[in-house]
C-alpha positions as CSV (number, residue, x, y, z in Angstrom):
1,M,0.9,14.2,-16.3
2,K,2.4,13.8,-12.9
3,L,0.4,13.8,-9.6
4,T,2.2,15.5,-6.8
5,S,1.5,15.0,-3.2
6,D,-0.5,18.1,-2.6
7,E,-2.7,17.4,-5.4
8,A,-3.3,13.9,-4.3
9,R,-4.5,15.2,-0.8
10,E,-6.7,17.6,-2.4
11,M,-8.4,14.9,-4.4
12,L,-9.1,12.8,-1.4
13,E,-10.5,15.6,0.5
14,I,-13.0,16.3,-2.5
15,F,-14.2,12.8,-2.0
16,R,-14.3,13.0,1.8
17,E,-17.2,15.7,1.4
18,K,-19.3,13.2,-0.4
19,L,-18.9,10.2,1.5
20,D,-20.9,8.9,4.6
21,N,-17.9,6.6,5.5
22,P,-14.5,8.4,4.5
23,L,-12.3,5.7,6.7
24,W,-10.4,4.5,3.5
25,I,-9.6,8.4,2.9
26,D,-7.8,8.2,6.4
27,H,-6.1,4.8,5.6
28,S,-4.8,6.5,2.4
29,I,-3.6,9.6,4.0
30,G,-1.9,7.2,6.6
31,V,-0.3,5.0,4.0
32,G,1.3,8.2,2.1
33,N,2.7,9.5,5.5
34,I,4.2,6.0,6.3
35,V,5.6,6.1,2.8
36,K,7.0,9.3,3.2
37,V,9.2,8.4,6.4
38,I,10.5,5.2,4.9
39,A,11.5,6.6,1.6
40,Q,13.2,9.4,3.1
41,A,15.2,6.8,4.8
42,L,16.0,4.9,1.9
43,K,17.0,8.3,0.4
44,E,19.4,8.9,2.7
45,R,21.0,5.5,2.3
46,G,21.5,6.2,-1.3
47,Y,18.8,4.3,-2.9
48,D,17.3,5.8,-6.1
49,I,13.6,6.5,-4.8
50,D,11.5,9.4,-5.4
51,I,10.1,10.4,-2.2
52,A,7.7,12.8,-3.6
53,K,6.1,10.5,-6.1
54,A,6.0,7.6,-3.7
55,T,4.2,9.8,-1.3
56,A,1.5,10.5,-3.7
57,L,1.1,7.1,-4.8
58,G,0.5,6.2,-1.1
59,Y,-2.5,8.8,-0.9
60,V,-4.2,7.7,-4.3
61,H,-3.4,3.9,-3.9
62,D,-7.2,3.3,-3.0
63,I,-8.7,6.1,-4.8
64,G,-11.1,3.5,-6.7
65,K,-13.1,2.9,-3.5
66,Y,-14.9,6.3,-4.3
67,T,-17.3,4.5,-6.2
68,K,-18.1,2.5,-2.9
69,N,-17.4,-0.8,-5.0
70,F,-14.4,-1.9,-3.2
71,H,-14.3,-5.2,-4.9
72,N,-13.4,-3.4,-7.7
73,H,-11.5,-0.6,-6.4
74,A,-8.3,-1.5,-8.2
75,M,-9.7,-1.3,-11.7
76,N,-12.0,1.7,-10.8
77,G,-8.8,3.6,-9.5
78,Y,-6.8,2.9,-12.5
79,K,-9.5,4.0,-14.8
80,Y,-10.1,7.1,-12.9
81,L,-6.6,8.4,-12.8
82,K,-6.2,7.6,-16.5
83,D,-9.3,9.5,-17.3
84,K,-8.0,12.3,-15.4
85,G,-4.6,12.3,-17.6
86,F,-2.3,11.2,-15.4
87,D,0.9,9.2,-16.3
88,E,0.8,5.3,-16.5
89,D,3.2,5.0,-13.7
90,Y,0.8,6.8,-11.3
91,C,-2.5,4.9,-12.3
92,N,-0.5,1.6,-11.9
93,I,-0.4,2.0,-8.2
94,C,-4.3,1.3,-8.1
95,L,-3.7,-2.1,-9.8
96,T,-0.3,-3.0,-8.0
97,H,-1.0,-2.1,-4.6
98,S,-3.0,-5.1,-3.2
99,Y,-1.0,-8.0,-4.7
100,L,2.4,-9.4,-3.6
101,N,4.9,-11.4,-5.3
102,N,3.5,-10.6,-9.0
103,D,0.9,-12.7,-8.0
104,I,-3.1,-11.8,-8.2
105,T,-3.8,-14.7,-5.6
106,C,-1.3,-13.2,-3.1
107,T,-3.9,-10.7,-1.6
108,A,-5.5,-10.2,1.7
109,G,-9.1,-11.8,1.8
110,E,-11.0,-13.9,-0.4
111,L,-9.2,-16.0,-3.1
112,P,-9.8,-14.1,-6.3
113,D,-10.6,-15.8,-9.4
114,P,-7.8,-15.3,-12.0
115,N,-10.2,-15.3,-15.0
116,E,-12.3,-12.7,-13.9
117,N,-10.4,-9.7,-15.0
118,L,-7.5,-11.1,-17.5
119,F,-6.1,-7.8,-18.0
120,L,-5.5,-7.3,-14.4
121,T,-4.3,-10.9,-13.7
122,N,-1.8,-10.7,-16.8
123,F,-0.7,-7.1,-15.7
124,I,0.3,-8.2,-12.2
125,K,2.0,-11.4,-13.6
126,T,4.1,-9.6,-16.0
127,H,4.7,-5.8,-14.4
128,Q,7.9,-5.1,-13.1
129,Y,7.3,-3.5,-9.6
130,T,9.2,-0.2,-8.9
131,L,10.7,0.5,-5.9
132,E,7.9,2.8,-4.9
133,E,5.2,0.2,-5.8
134,K,6.8,-2.4,-3.3
135,L,6.8,0.4,-0.6
136,I,3.3,1.2,-1.1
137,N,2.8,-2.8,-0.9
138,L,4.1,-2.6,2.7
139,C,2.8,0.3,3.8
140,D,-0.8,-0.7,2.9
141,L,-0.2,-3.3,5.5
142,M,1.3,-1.1,7.9
143,C,-1.6,1.2,8.4
144,L,-5.2,0.6,10.0
145,Q,-8.3,1.9,8.6
146,N,-8.1,5.0,10.8
147,G,-4.8,6.1,9.4
148,K,-2.5,5.0,12.1
149,A,1.0,3.3,11.9
150,C,1.1,-0.2,13.2
151,T,3.2,-3.4,12.8
152,V,2.5,-5.8,10.0
153,D,1.1,-8.1,12.7
154,K,-1.6,-5.9,13.9
155,R,-2.6,-5.1,10.4
156,L,-2.6,-8.6,9.1
157,V,-4.8,-9.8,12.3
158,D,-7.2,-6.6,11.5
159,I,-7.7,-7.7,7.9
160,I,-8.4,-11.3,8.7
161,I,-11.1,-10.3,11.6
162,R,-12.7,-8.1,9.2
163,K,-12.4,-10.3,5.9
164,G,-11.8,-13.9,7.1
165,A,-9.2,-16.4,6.7
166,Y,-9.0,-18.2,3.2
167,S,-6.7,-20.6,1.3
168,N,-4.4,-18.0,0.2
169,T,-4.1,-16.1,3.7
170,Q,-1.1,-18.0,4.9
171,Y,0.6,-17.5,1.3
172,H,0.0,-13.6,1.7
173,V,1.0,-13.6,5.3
174,K,4.7,-15.2,4.2
175,E,5.0,-12.9,1.6
176,T,4.3,-9.9,3.8
177,Y,7.0,-10.7,6.3
178,K,9.4,-11.1,3.2
179,L,8.5,-7.7,2.1
180,K,9.1,-6.3,5.5
181,A,12.5,-8.0,5.6
182,Y,13.5,-6.7,2.3
183,F,13.3,-3.5,3.2
184,D,14.8,-3.6,6.7
185,K,17.6,-5.3,4.9
186,M,17.9,-2.2,2.6
187,L,18.0,0.3,5.4
188,G,20.0,-1.9,7.7
189,F,17.9,-1.6,10.7
190,D,14.2,-2.8,11.4
191,L,11.9,-0.1,9.8
192,Y,9.8,-0.1,12.8
193,N,12.4,2.3,14.5
194,L,11.2,5.1,12.3
195,F,8.0,5.1,13.9
196,P,7.9,6.1,17.7
197,E,4.2,5.0,17.9
198,I,5.2,1.5,17.0
199,K,8.5,1.3,18.6
200,N,7.3,2.3,22.0
201,N,4.8,-0.6,21.8
202,L,7.3,-3.1,21.1
203,G,9.7,-2.5,23.6
204,S,12.6,-4.8,24.0
205,C,11.2,-6.4,20.9
206,I,13.1,-4.3,18.6
207,K,16.5,-5.2,17.1
208,V,18.7,-3.7,14.7
209,V,19.1,-6.0,11.7
210,G,22.9,-6.9,10.8
């Protein structure tokens, strides 16, 4: 079963009514909105990307946080969507969104134990990330907790302040910048140009790529 962006938004709003602190919902909506803008730009440049699907994935990437167990939100979200009967490629976003470079250690926050969840570790290692999944990886790192778009610099600093710096932090930061450069190259310009709220704060720092 496919998941539309409208259904994904409705799902989030249902949880909002049940939670004392719905910041992750604001963040999820922000990620989906950022994804939509970049996906549309990629589509206009001839790339094979499903805008509606990418947007829906952006909205539900953190759905596993509904349990309030943030540590296991990847698996909880995956199981939640599977139990609802959604297709595997929608469920997978809950697993992939936090891990860059097909590596479970390439994530924000404390260094994970690869042996804690072998299913997740092996999935991340062997899964072929789709363009939509890579875009959610990036947009998750371009959106603050309040749902506002920001530079990856600001988001990474925000995460480090809240979660701390660990032995894998430098690795994750480097891969984040590589991922942004990947999409900049696809677009042919700095993707921050798509977001006035970011571009206006950067001033003369914005430069067109290539």
